[in-house]
C-alpha positions, 0 to 999 in steps of 0.5 A: 498485554499484562492483563491479557497474560494474567487472564490466561494464567488464571484460566489455566489455573482453574482448568487445571484444578478442574481437570485434576478433580474430575480425573481423581474422581474417576480414578477413585471410582474405578479403584486405580492406585493412588500413585498411578492416578496422581501421575496420570491426573497431572499429565492429563489435566496439564494437557487439557488446560493447555490445549483449551488455553491455546484454543481460547488464545487463537479464538481471541486473537482471530476475534480481535482481528475481526474487530479491528476491521469491523470497528472501521468507521465506514465498512466497505462491501465484504466478500467471502473468500469463496466468492472471490475464489470464483470471481478470480477463477481459482486465482488463475489470471495473475496481473502482477506481484507486490510487496505483500502479495499478488494481484489478480483479475476477476469478475463479480456476479454482476459482471463488474471486472475487478482487481483482487489484491491477495496478501500472501498466507505466509506474511499474514503476521508481517503484512496484517498492519499494512492490510488494516491500514490500507482498508482503513485509509482507502474505504473513505476516499472518493476522488477520481484520481484515487483508485476506488475500493470496492470491497474486501475479505478478512476471513480466518488467514485470508486477506483480500482487497477488491478494487476497481479494474484498471484497463491500461495497467500501471504508469510503469508500462507507459514509461519504460516500454519502448513499443509503438503501443506504449507511446502517448501523445503529449497531451495525454502525458501531460493529463496523467501528470496532472492527474497524479498531482490532483490525486495527491493534492486530495490526499494531502489537503482535502481529506478530513485527516490528511494522508501521506502516501509514502510510496509514490512511483510508477508501479502505484499509478494506475491508468484506466481505459480513458487514461485517467491516472489514479493513485493506488496501493495504500499499504504504507500510507500514514494519517496526519492530523490537521494540527500535526506538521511532521511524523516520526516513522521508520523508512518505508517506500522504495529506493530511488524514490525516497526523499533525503529526509528519511534518513532522519525519520522525521518526514512530512507530506513533502516526501510525496512531492519529492517522489512525484518529482522523481516520477515526473522527471523520469517521464520527461527524461523518457520523452526526451529520450524518444526524440527521433520517434516523437520529433513532432511532439518535441518541436511543438512542445519542447518549451513545455517539456522544459518547464515540466522539468523545471517543475520536477526540479522544484519538487526535488529540492533537498530542503522539504520546506522549499518544495511546493505543496501538490495544490501548487503543483496542480495550479502550475500544471494548469497555468494558474500560478507561476513557477518558483525560479530560485531553485537550488540545482544541487539537489542530489547529495550523498543522501539521494543518488548522484546522477541522472543515470543513477536515478533511472538505473535504481528505478529501472532495477527496482521496477524489474525486481517487482513488476506490476505492468498489466491491467488491474 
C-alpha cells in the first residue's frame, strides 16, 4: 500500500513538472505576462496531473480486480454482461433477493436454463470480497449435492454468477409453506436431509482444502426437479487448510442458525453441523405439526421421526467437540452407524435461543426478511 502511494505521488510530481514546462513554453511563445502565466500554469498543471493520476488509479484498481479473478486456478466460463442481459431478458424475471444481490431466471444461447445471481451496483465495494470468495470456492467443486457454477461475469462494475437452474426452488418453501402442493412424502423428506448431509460432508472432508460454509439455512439449500437437494450460496464460506483445526473470523451467517462459539470468534467446521441440526429440527417440527394432514406418515414413520430429532439434538450440542462430523451424520442417516445416546439436552443457553418456539419464530422472521423461495 505504501509503495503504491509513493508511486502515484512520484507520478503526480513528474506530470506536474511536465505540464508546468509545457504551459510556460507556450506562454513565452504567445507573449503572455509572467504573473498571469505563472498562476495559469500552476492551476492547469495541477488539474491535469490530478486528472491523469485519478484515471491511472481507477485503471489500476480495475486491473487488480480483473487480476484477482483471472488468477483463479480453474476459471469457469466467462460471460459478457450483454450476453447475460439478453439471457435474462433484461433481468425481467426475478426469482428472489439475497444479502448481496438478486437472482434472476435466464436462458443461454443453447437453451440451457440458468439462475443468474447479480451483485447490486450500490454494494460492489462491500460485496466484492464475497463475490471473489464465491467464485474461488465453487469453481472447483464437483458434487451432486453442491450447486454447480456454470460461469460468471466481471466487467467494470458488473458482478454476476451463473448457476444451474433449480426447478423446485429453496428448501424454505417446502418447510414453511402450508399448501397441499408443498407436502412431501416421508422418503423425500429423509432424502433431502441426507443430501444436505452429503453435500456438507464433501465440503468438510473430501475437498483438497476443506470448506466451512458458515451460512447453512433452508434458503441456501436448493431443490432440483428430481428433488435432489444441493448446498448453495458460498459468499460467506471460508477455506480451511488440512492441518488447521479452527478459524478466527468475525461473526457471519444468519440469526437463528448460529452456533454458540460464534461469540468467541473462534470457530470450526462444526458450526455447519450446528446449523444443519437447526434445519433438521425445524423440518421435523414441521412434520409433527402436520399430524392431521399426514397421519399415515406419522403412524408409519413416527419412530424414525424421533430418531431424526435425536440426531438433530446431537448436532446441536453446545460443546462443538461433542457434535458429530457430517460424514458420521451421513452414516447414521443411512443406518450404517449407531447414534450417540449420552447427549446433553440443555443445549439452549443464553448464547443461543431459549425455546423451540423462539427457534421457529427467529427463523421465520429471518426468512420473511429475505425471501428466496422460487426456482433458481
